[in-house]
gemmi code that builds the backbone of each chain (N, CA, C; Angstrom):
import gemmi

chains = {
    "A": [
        ("MET", (-10.811, -10.835, 22.643), (-9.802, -10.327, 21.697), (-9.786, -8.799, 21.725)),
        ("ASN", (-8.613, -8.223, 21.811), (-8.477, -6.776, 21.816), (-8.911, -6.213, 20.463)),
        ("ALA", (-9.825, -5.216, 20.468), (-10.340, -4.687, 19.201), (-9.399, -3.681, 18.566)),
        ("THR", (-8.351, -3.247, 19.288), (-7.409, -2.280, 18.741), (-6.719, -2.876, 17.512)),
        ("LYS", (-6.607, -2.028, 16.498), (-5.999, -2.510, 15.257), (-4.507, -2.736, 15.440)),
        ("ILE", (-4.025, -3.787, 14.838), (-2.589, -4.059, 14.856), (-2.105, -3.901, 13.418)),
        ("ARG", (-1.208, -2.957, 13.237), (-0.707, -2.683, 11.895), (0.626, -3.382, 11.663)),
        ("ILE", (0.687, -4.029, 10.527), (1.868, -4.835, 10.222), (2.485, -4.436, 8.885)),
        ("VAL", (3.801, -4.354, 8.889), (4.539, -4.117, 7.645), (5.433, -5.338, 7.424)),
        ("PHE", (5.166, -6.073, 6.376), (6.021, -7.195, 5.991), (7.064, -6.680, 4.998)),
        ("ASP", (8.285, -7.165, 5.106), (9.263, -6.723, 4.102), (9.038, -7.506, 2.797)),
        ("SER", (9.636, -7.021, 1.729), (9.322, -7.572, 0.402), (9.739, -9.040, 0.264)),
        ("VAL", (10.739, -9.464, 1.035), (11.180, -10.869, 0.959), (10.066, -11.806, 1.435)),
        ("PHE", (9.261, -11.311, 2.371), (8.133, -12.127, 2.848), (7.202, -12.459, 1.679)),
        ("TYR", (6.934, -11.472, 0.814), (6.020, -11.698, -0.311), (6.670, -12.612, -1.354)),
        ("PHE", (7.988, -12.516, -1.448), (8.741, -13.418, -2.324), (8.535, -14.847, -1.856)),
        ("SER", (8.658, -15.034, -0.549), (8.473, -16.359, 0.053), (7.028, -16.827, -0.115)),
        ("LEU", (6.093, -15.898, 0.052), (4.670, -16.221, -0.089), (4.373, -16.687, -1.519)),
        ("ALA", (4.951, -15.971, -2.500), (4.703, -16.321, -3.905), (5.300, -17.688, -4.270)),
        ("LEU", (6.301, -18.111, -3.491), (6.894, -19.432, -3.732), (6.233, -20.503, -2.866)),
        ("GLN", (5.174, -20.124, -2.197), (4.477, -21.031, -1.264), (5.392, -21.500, -0.144)),
        ("GLY", (6.233, -20.577, 0.312), (7.085, -20.908, 1.466), (6.186, -21.281, 2.649)),
        ("LYS", (6.555, -22.345, 3.352), (5.650, -22.892, 4.377), (5.325, -21.871, 5.473)),
        ("ILE", (6.345, -21.138, 5.954), (6.100, -20.176, 7.045), (5.260, -18.998, 6.542)),
        ("ALA", (5.597, -18.500, 5.358), (4.866, -17.345, 4.814), (3.394, -17.693, 4.591)),
        ("ILE", (3.126, -18.874, 4.064), (1.740, -19.305, 3.832), (0.986, -19.400, 5.161)),
        ("LYS", (1.645, -19.974, 6.162), (0.997, -20.141, 7.460), (0.659, -18.770, 8.067)),
        ("ILE", (1.634, -17.867, 7.983), (1.401, -16.505, 8.519), (0.248, -15.832, 7.775)),
        ("TRP", (0.256, -15.954, 6.466), (-0.792, -15.310, 5.656), (-2.172, -15.852, 6.028)),
        ("GLU", (-2.268, -17.179, 6.188), (-3.547, -17.794, 6.560), (-4.012, -17.294, 7.925)),
        ("LEU", (-3.070, -17.195, 8.871), (-3.433, -16.736, 10.218), (-3.855, -15.279, 10.220)),
        ("VAL", (-3.116, -14.454, 9.468), (-3.400, -13.020, 9.411), (-4.801, -12.771, 8.806)),
        ("LEU", (-5.159, -13.573, 7.807), (-6.450, -13.403, 7.142), (-7.619, -13.654, 8.063)),
        ("THR", (-7.402, -14.476, 9.089), (-8.516, -14.802, 9.997), (-8.681, -13.735, 11.091)),
        ("GLN", (-7.748, -12.801, 11.156), (-7.769, -11.801, 12.236), (-8.302, -10.459, 11.749)),
        ("ASN", (-9.489, -10.107, 12.214), (-10.110, -8.840, 11.770), (-9.366, -7.612, 12.259)),
        ("HIS", (-8.646, -7.743, 13.337), (-7.996, -6.567, 13.926), (-6.611, -6.303, 13.326)),
        ("ILE", (-6.224, -7.124, 12.357), (-4.904, -6.923, 11.742), (-5.056, -6.146, 10.427)),
        ("GLU", (-4.233, -5.143, 10.284), (-4.242, -4.326, 9.076), (-2.858, -4.386, 8.441)),
        ("LEU", (-2.812, -4.819, 7.193), (-1.539, -4.897, 6.481), (-1.289, -3.576, 5.776)),
        ("CYS", (-0.072, -3.070, 5.877), (0.210, -1.708, 5.393), (1.178, -1.718, 4.214)),
        ("LEU", (0.921, -0.783, 3.333), (1.695, -0.730, 2.077), (1.869, 0.728, 1.640)),
        ("SER", (3.030, 1.010, 1.058), (3.230, 2.327, 0.426), (3.649, 2.080, -1.023)),
        ("ALA", (3.658, 3.124, -1.814), (4.026, 2.965, -3.225), (5.447, 2.428, -3.366)),
        ("ALA", (6.367, 2.965, -2.560), (7.775, 2.524, -2.642), (7.878, 1.044, -2.259)),
        ("HIS", (7.123, 0.675, -1.231), (7.137, -0.720, -0.771), (6.571, -1.640, -1.843)),
        ("PHE", (5.465, -1.207, -2.462), (4.845, -2.039, -3.491), (5.783, -2.199, -4.692)),
        ("ASN", (6.511, -1.144, -5.026), (7.485, -1.250, -6.118), (8.543, -2.284, -5.800)),
        ("GLU", (8.953, -2.322, -4.540), (9.969, -3.290, -4.116), (9.411, -4.729, -4.209)),
        ("ILE", (8.156, -4.887, -3.820), (7.523, -6.211, -3.917), (7.471, -6.649, -5.380)),
        ("LYS", (7.065, -5.731, -6.253), (6.991, -6.056, -7.680), (8.361, -6.410, -8.229)),
        ("ALA", (9.370, -5.667, -7.764), (10.737, -5.948, -8.223), (11.153, -7.368, -7.825)),
        ("LYS", (10.703, -7.807, -6.664), (11.041, -9.175, -6.212), (10.291, -10.222, -7.038)),
        ("LEU", (9.011, -9.987, -7.245), (8.180, -11.003, -7.932), (8.447, -11.078, -9.437)),
        ("TYR", (8.839, -9.923, -9.997), (9.160, -9.912, -11.430), (10.665, -10.101, -11.658)),
        ("GLY", (11.435, -10.136, -10.599), (12.889, -10.094, -10.707), (13.571, -11.361, -11.167)),
        ("GLU", (14.863, -11.219, -11.378), (15.667, -12.304, -11.914), (15.728, -13.507, -10.969)),
        ("ASP", (15.779, -13.229, -9.645), (15.850, -14.337, -8.678), (14.627, -15.254, -8.788)),
        ("MET", (13.463, -14.633, -8.875), (12.226, -15.412, -8.983), (12.224, -16.208, -10.298)),
        ("ARG", (12.656, -15.568, -11.368), (12.675, -16.230, -12.681), (13.631, -17.413, -12.683)),
        ("GLN", (14.768, -17.256, -11.991), (15.745, -18.360, -11.935), (15.210, -19.531, -11.135)),
        ("ILE", (14.551, -19.244, -10.023), (14.035, -20.321, -9.181), (12.923, -21.092, -9.905)),
        ("LEU", (12.036, -20.376, -10.584), (10.893, -21.028, -11.225), (11.218, -21.537, -12.637)),
        ("GLY", (12.308, -21.029, -13.204), (12.727, -21.498, -14.529), (11.653, -21.305, -15.574)),
        ("VAL", (11.418, -22.345, -16.373), (10.482, -22.231, -17.497), (9.035, -22.080, -17.018)),
        ("SER", (8.774, -22.462, -15.781), (7.384, -22.359, -15.306), (7.039, -20.958, -14.782)),
        ("TYR", (8.020, -20.046, -14.860), (7.738, -18.656, -14.419), (6.630, -18.075, -15.293)),
        ("ASP", (5.598, -17.549, -14.665), (4.447, -17.016, -15.386), (4.273, -15.537, -14.996)),
        ("GLU", (4.699, -14.668, -15.894), (4.677, -13.226, -15.591), (3.257, -12.703, -15.345)),
        ("GLN", (2.315, -13.254, -16.123), (0.907, -12.819, -15.980), (0.384, -13.193, -14.573)),
        ("LEU", (0.726, -14.374, -14.165), (0.292, -14.836, -12.842), (0.907, -13.968, -11.744)),
        ("MET", (2.180, -13.620, -11.905), (2.846, -12.752, -10.926), (2.150, -11.378, -10.884)),
        ("GLY", (1.739, -10.919, -12.042), (1.043, -9.636, -12.114), (-0.276, -9.683, -11.346)),
        ("ARG", (-0.986, -10.816, -11.462), (-2.270, -10.963, -10.753), (-2.025, -11.057, -9.252)),
        ("ILE", (-0.940, -11.729, -8.877), (-0.620, -11.841, -7.447), (-0.303, -10.450, -6.890)),
        ("CYS", (0.490, -9.685, -7.644), (0.830, -8.319, -7.214), (-0.427, -7.484, -7.023)),
        ("ALA", (-1.343, -7.568, -7.976), (-2.572, -6.771, -7.906), (-3.379, -7.140, -6.662)),
        ("LYS", (-3.456, -8.426, -6.377), (-4.232, -8.873, -5.197), (-3.524, -8.505, -3.897)),
        ("ILE", (-2.192, -8.529, -3.931), (-1.450, -8.089, -2.728), (-1.794, -6.628, -2.453)),
        ("ALA", (-1.769, -5.817, -3.510), (-2.085, -4.383, -3.344), (-3.497, -4.206, -2.775)),
        ("ALA", (-4.432, -5.015, -3.285), (-5.843, -4.876, -2.845), (-6.064, -5.357, -1.424)),
        ("SER", (-5.172, -6.171, -0.926), (-5.370, -6.738, 0.420), (-4.767, -5.847, 1.514)),
        ("HIS", (-4.149, -4.755, 1.122), (-3.486, -3.870, 2.080), (-4.166, -2.509, 2.187)),
        ("THR", (-3.887, -1.834, 3.287), (-4.262, -0.436, 3.420), (-3.073, 0.396, 2.947)),
        ("HIS", (-3.357, 1.380, 2.111), (-2.270, 2.152, 1.509), (-1.983, 3.430, 2.309)),
        ("PHE", (-0.709, 3.661, 2.504), (-0.276, 4.870, 3.216), (0.663, 5.660, 2.300)),
        ("TYR", (0.721, 6.952, 2.570), (1.525, 7.837, 1.730), (2.517, 8.590, 2.613)),
        ("PRO", (3.631, 7.953, 2.969), (4.579, 8.584, 3.904), (5.107, 9.910, 3.357)),
        ("ASN", (5.029, 10.927, 4.202), (5.597, 12.226, 3.808), (6.723, 12.608, 4.769)),
        ("ILE", (7.338, 11.568, 5.326), (8.441, 11.784, 6.254), (9.678, 11.052, 5.717)),
        ("LYS", (10.821, 11.570, 6.046), (12.064, 10.938, 5.616), (12.737, 10.284, 6.823)),
        ("VAL", (13.146, 9.051, 6.633), (13.873, 8.330, 7.662), (15.196, 7.905, 7.069)),
        ("ASP", (16.262, 8.122, 7.794), (17.572, 7.741, 7.284), (18.405, 7.140, 8.419)),
        ("VAL", (17.918, 6.029, 8.930), (18.618, 5.411, 10.056), (19.169, 4.023, 9.736)),
        ("CYS", (18.669, 3.437, 8.660), (19.107, 2.075, 8.332), (20.426, 2.104, 7.565)),
        ("HIS", (21.337, 1.198, 7.965), (22.627, 1.097, 7.310), (22.449, 0.889, 5.804)),
        ("ASP", (21.493, 0.010, 5.477), (21.160, -0.204, 4.074), (20.089, 0.828, 3.692)),
        ("ARG", (20.518, 1.876, 3.013), (19.612, 2.997, 2.740), (18.400, 2.590, 1.910)),
        ("ASP", (18.548, 1.489, 1.166), (17.428, 1.029, 0.348), (16.257, 0.543, 1.207)),
        ("ASP", (16.518, 0.311, 2.481), (15.458, -0.200, 3.368), (14.751, 0.899, 4.136)),
        ("ASN", (15.207, 2.123, 3.999), (14.598, 3.225, 4.767), (13.121, 3.446, 4.422)),
        ("PHE", (12.748, 3.114, 3.190), (11.344, 3.329, 2.798), (10.413, 2.485, 3.660)),
        ("LEU", (10.911, 1.315, 4.096), (10.103, 0.430, 4.948), (9.867, 1.084, 6.307)),
        ("LEU", (10.912, 1.748, 6.808), (10.800, 2.450, 8.096), (9.914, 3.675, 7.971)),
        ("GLU", (10.000, 4.336, 6.820), (9.131, 5.490, 6.581), (7.676, 5.074, 6.591)),
        ("LEU", (7.395, 3.940, 5.970), (6.028, 3.414, 5.968), (5.603, 3.057, 7.404)),
        ("ALA", (6.485, 2.365, 8.112), (6.168, 1.929, 9.480), (5.887, 3.129, 10.382)),
        ("LYS", (6.679, 4.172, 10.234), (6.481, 5.374, 11.041), (5.176, 6.070, 10.644)),
        ("SER", (4.947, 6.149, 9.352), (3.769, 6.829, 8.843), (2.463, 6.149, 9.278)),
        ("CYS", (2.454, 4.814, 9.243), (1.213, 4.091, 9.588), (1.172, 3.718, 11.062)),
        ("GLN", (2.195, 4.099, 11.807), (2.310, 3.746, 13.240), (2.179, 2.231, 13.407)),
        ("ALA", (3.045, 1.530, 12.690), (3.006, 0.068, 12.699), (3.328, -0.493, 14.072)),
        ("ASN", (2.707, -1.626, 14.357), (3.012, -2.345, 15.598), (4.140, -3.360, 15.352)),
        ("PHE", (4.185, -3.881, 14.125), (5.202, -4.875, 13.799), (5.818, -4.596, 12.427)),
        ("ILE", (7.137, -4.776, 12.353), (7.820, -4.853, 11.055), (8.383, -6.269, 11.020)),
        ("VAL", (7.950, -7.012, 9.999), (8.339, -8.427, 9.921), (9.400, -8.588, 8.841)),
        ("THR", (10.586, -9.004, 9.244), (11.721, -9.078, 8.312), (12.791, -10.019, 8.844)),
        ("ASN", (13.558, -10.552, 7.945), (14.740, -11.330, 8.368), (16.026, -10.543, 8.079)),
        ("ASP", (15.852, -9.301, 7.673), (17.005, -8.455, 7.332), (17.764, -8.059, 8.611)),
        ("LYS", (19.036, -8.424, 8.645), (19.835, -8.200, 9.871), (19.964, -6.726, 10.219)),
        ("GLN", (20.141, -5.886, 9.204), (20.310, -4.451, 9.463), (19.030, -3.849, 10.062)),
        ("LEU", (17.902, -4.303, 9.578), (16.624, -3.795, 10.117), (16.382, -4.340, 11.530)),
        ("LEU", (16.708, -5.608, 11.723), (16.475, -6.227, 13.038), (17.288, -5.519, 14.125)),
        ("LYS", (18.448, -4.982, 13.747), (19.287, -4.253, 14.711), (18.580, -3.006, 15.246)),
        ("LEU", (17.636, -2.468, 14.495), (16.964, -1.222, 14.866), (15.769, -1.434, 15.794)),
        ("ASN", (15.486, -2.695, 16.136), (14.342, -2.994, 17.005), (14.555, -2.430, 18.413)),
        ("PRO", (13.539, -1.760, 19.014), (12.261, -1.345, 18.419), (12.427, -0.036, 17.667)),
        ("PHE", (11.511, 0.202, 16.736), (11.591, 1.444, 15.948), (10.254, 2.185, 16.025)),
        ("GLU", (10.282, 3.369, 16.612), (9.096, 4.241, 16.651), (7.858, 3.487, 17.117)),
        ("GLY", (8.009, 2.674, 18.119), (6.857, 1.946, 18.676), (6.569, 0.620, 17.993)),
        ("ALA", (7.291, 0.328, 16.924), (7.077, -0.943, 16.208), (8.120, -1.969, 16.639)),
        ("ARG", (7.664, -3.188, 16.870), (8.619, -4.275, 17.132), (9.099, -4.806, 15.794)),
        ("ILE", (10.409, -4.941, 15.658), (10.962, -5.514, 14.427), (11.298, -6.969, 14.730)),
        ("VAL", (10.567, -7.876, 14.099), (10.712, -9.301, 14.433), (11.013, -10.123, 13.191)),
        ("LYS", (11.644, -11.274, 13.440), (11.937, -12.189, 12.352), (10.635, -12.879, 11.931)),
        ("ILE", (10.631, -13.380, 10.709), (9.404, -13.991, 10.170), (8.962, -15.169, 11.047)),
        ("GLY", (9.906, -15.986, 11.472), (9.587, -17.150, 12.310), (8.992, -16.736, 13.662)),
        ("GLU", (9.557, -15.672, 14.217), (9.075, -15.163, 15.506), (7.654, -14.613, 15.355)),
        ("PHE", (7.399, -13.988, 14.216), (6.066, -13.433, 13.989), (5.036, -14.546, 13.845)),
        ("LEU", (5.458, -15.671, 13.291), (4.523, -16.810, 13.158), (4.009, -17.214, 14.549)),
        ("GLN", (4.916, -17.245, 15.514), (4.530, -17.595, 16.881), (3.511, -16.581, 17.406)),
        ("GLN", (3.780, -15.304, 17.130), (2.886, -14.240, 17.564), (1.500, -14.408, 16.912)),
        ("ALA", (1.486, -14.712, 15.631), (0.221, -14.890, 14.903), (-0.559, -16.074, 15.461)),
        ("HIS", (0.162, -17.126, 15.855), (-0.490, -18.296, 16.493), (-1.186, -17.858, 17.777)),
        ("ASN", (-0.498, -17.029, 18.541), (-1.071, -16.574, 19.831), (-2.356, -15.789, 19.605)),
        ("TRP", (-2.400, -14.968, 18.556), (-3.624, -14.196, 18.263), (-4.785, -15.106, 17.904)),
        ("SER", (-4.460, -16.187, 17.189), (-5.533, -17.049, 16.687), (-6.103, -17.964, 17.759)),
        ("ARG", (-5.454, -18.014, 18.936), (-5.964, -18.901, 19.994), (-7.165, -18.288, 20.683)),
    ],
    "B": [
        ("MET", (-6.201, 69.480, -33.177), (-6.484, 68.166, -32.595), (-5.706, 67.082, -33.337)),
        ("SER", (-5.013, 66.257, -32.570), (-4.230, 65.207, -33.230), (-5.142, 64.127, -33.797)),
        ("GLU", (-4.516, 63.300, -34.649), (-5.279, 62.192, -35.246), (-5.794, 61.245, -34.175)),
        ("ALA", (-4.958, 61.044, -33.118), (-5.325, 60.068, -32.076), (-6.595, 60.470, -31.348)),
        ("THR", (-6.694, 61.720, -31.013), (-7.874, 62.155, -30.250), (-9.144, 62.173, -31.104)),
        ("LYS", (-8.919, 62.177, -32.437), (-10.089, 62.145, -33.314), (-10.736, 60.742, -33.363)),
        ("LEU", (-9.887, 59.722, -32.999), (-10.396, 58.344, -33.098), (-11.530, 58.104, -32.123)),
        ("LYS", (-12.538, 57.410, -32.600), (-13.670, 57.084, -31.741), (-13.279, 55.920, -30.811)),
        ("PRO", (-13.868, 55.862, -29.608), (-13.631, 54.687, -28.775), (-14.062, 53.430, -29.515)),
        ("ARG", (-13.353, 52.306, -29.221), (-13.662, 51.072, -29.970), (-15.064, 50.561, -29.630)),
        ("THR", (-15.461, 50.760, -28.400), (-16.807, 50.303, -28.034), (-17.601, 51.462, -27.471)),
        ("LYS", (-18.917, 51.385, -27.674), (-19.784, 52.395, -27.111), (-19.891, 52.148, -25.612)),
        ("LYS", (-20.347, 53.192, -24.892), (-20.495, 53.082, -23.440), (-21.445, 51.949, -23.071)),
        ("SER", (-22.532, 51.838, -23.828), (-23.530, 50.802, -23.541), (-22.956, 49.397, -23.740)),
        ("ASP", (-22.072, 49.280, -24.775), (-21.446, 47.978, -25.021), (-20.519, 47.598, -23.882)),
        ("ARG", (-19.776, 48.604, -23.376), (-18.847, 48.336, -22.257), (-19.633, 47.878, -21.033)),
        ("ARG", (-20.814, 48.475, -20.844), (-21.644, 48.101, -19.698), (-22.093, 46.645, -19.825)),
        ("THR", (-22.484, 46.294, -21.053), (-22.924, 44.922, -21.313), (-21.804, 43.915, -20.999)),
        ("VAL", (-20.584, 44.294, -21.449), (-19.442, 43.410, -21.219), (-19.213, 43.227, -19.715)),
        ("ARG", (-19.337, 44.367, -18.977), (-19.122, 44.296, -17.530), (-20.163, 43.367, -16.879)),
        ("ILE", (-21.401, 43.480, -17.326), (-22.462, 42.630, -16.769), (-22.149, 41.165, -17.038)),
        ("VAL", (-21.707, 40.895, -18.274), (-21.388, 39.511, -18.637), (-20.258, 38.983, -17.756)),
        ("ILE", (-19.224, 39.819, -17.551), (-18.099, 39.391, -16.708), (-18.566, 39.162, -15.274)),
        ("ASP", (-19.402, 40.079, -14.750), (-19.917, 39.940, -13.377), (-20.702, 38.636, -13.231)),
        ("GLU", (-21.535, 38.368, -14.242), (-22.330, 37.125, -14.195), (-21.429, 35.895, -14.216)),
        ("PHE", (-20.389, 35.978, -15.031), (-19.462, 34.857, -15.130), (-18.762, 34.610, -13.778)),
        ("LEU", (-18.276, 35.724, -13.186), (-17.581, 35.599, -11.892), (-18.525, 35.047, -10.832)),
        ("GLN", (-19.802, 35.515, -10.845), (-20.754, 35.041, -9.873), (-20.998, 33.541, -10.043)),
        ("SER", (-21.045, 33.102, -11.308), (-21.287, 31.667, -11.555), (-20.106, 30.834, -11.050)),
        ("VAL", (-18.879, 31.417, -11.200), (-17.695, 30.711, -10.688), (-17.797, 30.574, -9.165)),
        ("ILE", (-18.177, 31.707, -8.524), (-18.312, 31.690, -7.061), (-19.379, 30.672, -6.628)),
        ("ASP", (-20.523, 30.698, -7.349), (-21.618, 29.759, -7.011), (-21.171, 28.302, -7.150)),
        ("THR", (-20.438, 28.050, -8.239), (-19.965, 26.680, -8.481), (-19.057, 26.236, -7.346)),
        ("ARG", (-18.150, 27.139, -6.951), (-17.215, 26.788, -5.867), (-17.964, 26.530, -4.567)),
        ("LYS", (-18.959, 27.423, -4.320), (-19.742, 27.264, -3.090), (-20.435, 25.914, -3.083)),
        ("SER", (-21.060, 25.573, -4.217), (-21.813, 24.331, -4.264), (-20.871, 23.133, -4.189)),
        ("ARG", (-19.673, 23.266, -4.807), (-18.715, 22.168, -4.737), (-18.244, 21.957, -3.297)),
        ("ASN", (-17.964, 23.080, -2.599), (-17.537, 22.969, -1.213), (-18.627, 22.357, -0.356)),
        ("ALA", (-19.876, 22.740, -0.648), (-20.999, 22.170, 0.110), (-21.089, 20.674, -0.131)),
        ("MET", (-20.890, 20.279, -1.385), (-20.927, 18.849, -1.705), (-19.824, 18.102, -0.982)),
        ("LEU", (-18.625, 18.714, -0.957), (-17.497, 18.047, -0.283), (-17.806, 17.919, 1.205)),
        ("ALA", (-18.383, 18.994, 1.789), (-18.707, 18.952, 3.210), (-19.726, 17.855, 3.467)),
        ("ASP", (-20.741, 17.737, 2.597), (-21.752, 16.691, 2.750), (-21.102, 15.317, 2.694)),
        ("ALA", (-20.188, 15.153, 1.742), (-19.518, 13.854, 1.579), (-18.759, 13.497, 2.842)),
        ("ASP", (-18.116, 14.503, 3.452), (-17.361, 14.253, 4.688), (-18.278, 13.802, 5.808)),
        ("VAL", (-19.448, 14.467, 5.895), (-20.403, 14.093, 6.948), (-20.858, 12.661, 6.754)),
        ("VAL", (-21.209, 12.332, 5.513), (-21.655, 10.959, 5.216), (-20.574, 9.963, 5.559)),
        ("LYS", (-19.338, 10.345, 5.204), (-18.199, 9.456, 5.453), (-18.030, 9.194, 6.953)),
        ("ILE", (-18.192, 10.287, 7.729), (-18.040, 10.136, 9.180), (-19.174, 9.285, 9.733)),
        ("LEU", (-20.425, 9.581, 9.279), (-21.569, 8.822, 9.779), (-21.452, 7.333, 9.455)),
        ("LEU", (-20.966, 7.046, 8.257), (-20.853, 5.664, 7.830), (-19.453, 5.103, 8.065)),
        ("GLY", (-18.624, 5.864, 8.775), (-17.216, 5.496, 8.936), (-16.988, 4.025, 9.246)),
        ("GLU", (-17.701, 3.543, 10.273), (-17.476, 2.163, 10.704), (-17.858, 1.175, 9.606)),
        ("LYS", (-19.001, 1.498, 8.934), (-19.482, 0.621, 7.869), (-18.491, 0.574, 6.703)),
        ("VAL", (-18.027, 1.782, 6.314), (-17.048, 1.863, 5.212), (-15.818, 1.034, 5.562)),
        ("THR", (-15.356, 1.170, 6.792), (-14.178, 0.443, 7.210), (-14.415, -1.063, 7.128)),
        ("GLU", (-15.587, -1.483, 7.588), (-15.911, -2.920, 7.555), (-15.958, -3.434, 6.118)),
        ("GLU", (-16.551, -2.622, 5.238), (-16.639, -3.035, 3.832), (-15.247, -3.123, 3.228)),
        ("MET", (-14.419, -2.125, 3.550), (-13.036, -2.136, 3.041), (-12.287, -3.357, 3.549)),
        ("ARG", (-12.516, -3.649, 4.815), (-11.819, -4.790, 5.431), (-12.227, -6.094, 4.740)),
        ("ALA", (-13.526, -6.217, 4.447), (-14.019, -7.429, 3.788), (-13.378, -7.569, 2.405)),
        ("THR", (-13.253, -6.434, 1.717), (-12.624, -6.446, 0.379), (-11.160, -6.853, 0.485)),
        ("GLN", (-10.482, -6.304, 1.480), (-9.067, -6.634, 1.677), (-8.892, -8.111, 1.993)),
        ("GLN", (-9.785, -8.631, 2.858), (-9.669, -10.047, 3.225), (-9.918, -10.963, 2.029)),
        ("GLN", (-10.894, -10.569, 1.202), (-11.159, -11.370, 0.005), (-9.933, -11.349, -0.919)),
        ("ALA", (-9.327, -10.166, -1.071), (-8.122, -10.051, -1.898), (-7.006, -10.924, -1.315)),
        ("GLY", (-6.925, -10.951, 0.004), (-5.915, -11.795, 0.672), (-6.147, -13.274, 0.376)),
        ("ARG", (-7.425, -13.686, 0.390), (-7.746, -15.087, 0.064), (-7.415, -15.368, -1.404)),
        ("ASP", (-7.644, -14.369, -2.252), (-7.310, -14.525, -3.679), (-5.798, -14.710, -3.860)),
        ("VAL", (-5.022, -13.999, -3.056), (-3.556, -14.136, -3.122), (-3.195, -15.610, -2.848)),
        ("LEU", (-3.833, -16.185, -1.817), (-3.540, -17.575, -1.477), (-3.860, -18.523, -2.635)),
        ("GLU", (-5.020, -18.290, -3.259), (-5.418, -19.137, -4.383), (-4.443, -18.998, -5.545)),
        ("LEU", (-4.008, -17.754, -5.791), (-3.108, -17.512, -6.927), (-1.719, -18.104, -6.690)),
        ("VAL", (-1.200, -17.984, -5.480), (0.164, -18.497, -5.241), (0.175, -20.032, -5.340)),
        ("LYS", (-0.990, -20.635, -5.126), (-1.073, -22.095, -5.279), (-0.886, -22.515, -6.736)),
        ("GLN", (-1.117, -21.561, -7.648), (-0.957, -21.851, -9.082), (0.500, -21.704, -9.523)),
        ("VAL", (1.338, -21.127, -8.662), (2.759, -20.961, -9.013), (3.421, -22.360, -8.958)),
        ("GLN", (4.079, -22.707, -10.045), (4.688, -24.044, -10.114), (6.081, -24.008, -9.488)),
        ("THR", (6.095, -24.173, -8.184), (7.342, -24.127, -7.424), (8.106, -25.437, -7.634)),
        ("PRO", (9.429, -25.353, -7.774), (10.201, -26.596, -7.985), (10.005, -27.591, -6.836)),
        ("GLN", (10.018, -28.860, -7.203), (9.835, -29.948, -6.222), (10.867, -29.853, -5.099)),
        ("SER", (12.103, -29.501, -5.488), (13.181, -29.440, -4.483), (12.874, -28.397, -3.400)),
        ("PHE", (12.239, -27.309, -3.797), (11.890, -26.253, -2.839), (10.743, -26.734, -1.933)),
        ("GLN", (9.780, -27.395, -2.537), (8.633, -27.893, -1.762), (9.058, -28.904, -0.713)),
        ("GLU", (10.111, -29.675, -1.045), (10.535, -30.734, -0.121), (11.398, -30.229, 1.026)),
        ("MET", (11.819, -28.978, 0.942), (12.629, -28.406, 2.038), (11.760, -28.243, 3.285)),
        ("THR", (12.420, -28.235, 4.458), (11.701, -27.896, 5.690), (11.427, -26.378, 5.660)),
        ("ALA", (10.562, -25.914, 6.558), (10.237, -24.483, 6.607), (11.499, -23.656, 6.831)),
        ("ASP", (12.352, -24.115, 7.750), (13.579, -23.367, 8.038), (14.538, -23.373, 6.840)),
        ("GLU", (14.614, -24.501, 6.173), (15.483, -24.589, 5.001), (15.002, -23.633, 3.902)),
        ("GLN", (13.684, -23.568, 3.761), (13.120, -22.651, 2.740), (13.499, -21.201, 3.054)),
        ("GLU", (13.347, -20.828, 4.330), (13.669, -19.456, 4.719), (15.151, -19.158, 4.491)),
        ("ALA", (15.991, -20.140, 4.857), (17.438, -19.960, 4.680), (17.784, -19.837, 3.187)),
        ("PHE", (17.103, -20.631, 2.374), (17.328, -20.579, 0.923), (16.945, -19.212, 0.367)),
        ("ILE", (15.782, -18.730, 0.798), (15.307, -17.421, 0.296), (16.233, -16.301, 0.769)),
        ("GLU", (16.654, -16.391, 2.031), (17.577, -15.380, 2.552), (18.874, -15.350, 1.743)),
        ("SER", (19.322, -16.542, 1.359), (20.594, -16.638, 0.616), (20.479, -15.967, -0.753)),
        ("GLN", (19.276, -15.819, -1.258), (19.091, -15.171, -2.548), (19.361, -13.669, -2.473)),
        ("PHE", (19.165, -13.106, -1.264), (19.238, -11.645, -1.154), (20.370, -11.124, -0.276)),
        ("ASN", (21.071, -12.023, 0.405), (22.174, -11.568, 1.278), (23.524, -12.155, 0.844)),
    ],
}
model = gemmi.Model(1)
for chain_id, residues in chains.items():
    chain = gemmi.Chain(chain_id)
    for i, (resn, *xyz) in enumerate(residues, 1):
        res = gemmi.Residue()
        res.name, res.seqid = resn, gemmi.SeqId(i, " ")
        for name, pos in zip(("N", "CA", "C"), xyz):
            atom = gemmi.Atom()
            atom.name, atom.element = name, gemmi.Element(name[0])
            atom.pos, atom.b_iso = gemmi.Position(*pos), 0.0
            res.add_atom(atom)
        chain.add_residue(res)
    model.add_chain(chain)
structure = gemmi.Structure()
structure.add_model(model)
structure.setup_entities()
């Protein structure tokens, strides 16, 4: 196994899927946890976006009365603790959806190897600053290959 | 002689000297504190470099444990039955539809 670190940036929708026990997200998370050479990357802007997803109206609508804000808070805290934090001091303005530029700023700052997203606008930018931008399903295949 | 020139200085020469000594001592203590703080920071950097690999390994173990905790916590989320019964692709399509 190559000892070089592989840095990964998941978009916030991935964590939304993970919190809902989405089958692909759970599988990816389990595979990533077994790989010592994988480093998950996070910035403050990115973490705010994840929190917005987990505390947001969409999540509340899907879970209905069983939505547990305290539980979501604990999940957010553990997500933060499971990542390496970066502090991007660079501005990127290449994504059509300007709200997604913070993800690219993080990727550039941490020299990410992968940006994992299903966002069409972001996927159009592949590759970006040395990072491959791949769909969540495609990344699952990649994670399987690492675990072999 | 005007009234102003008749006024005595507010402090005696010896008092002014004492004040100067006190100020000098204070400034020296500030310099010493900074020197010692910089030395401490330099020491910390050396220790960090020497233990770099170990620190990284410890951090990694903490991150992995937090990752396992995430898995345990998301299992407590009461996801609707209809979502659980979807195929993996259907779930992804459903989630995408929420944001696009």
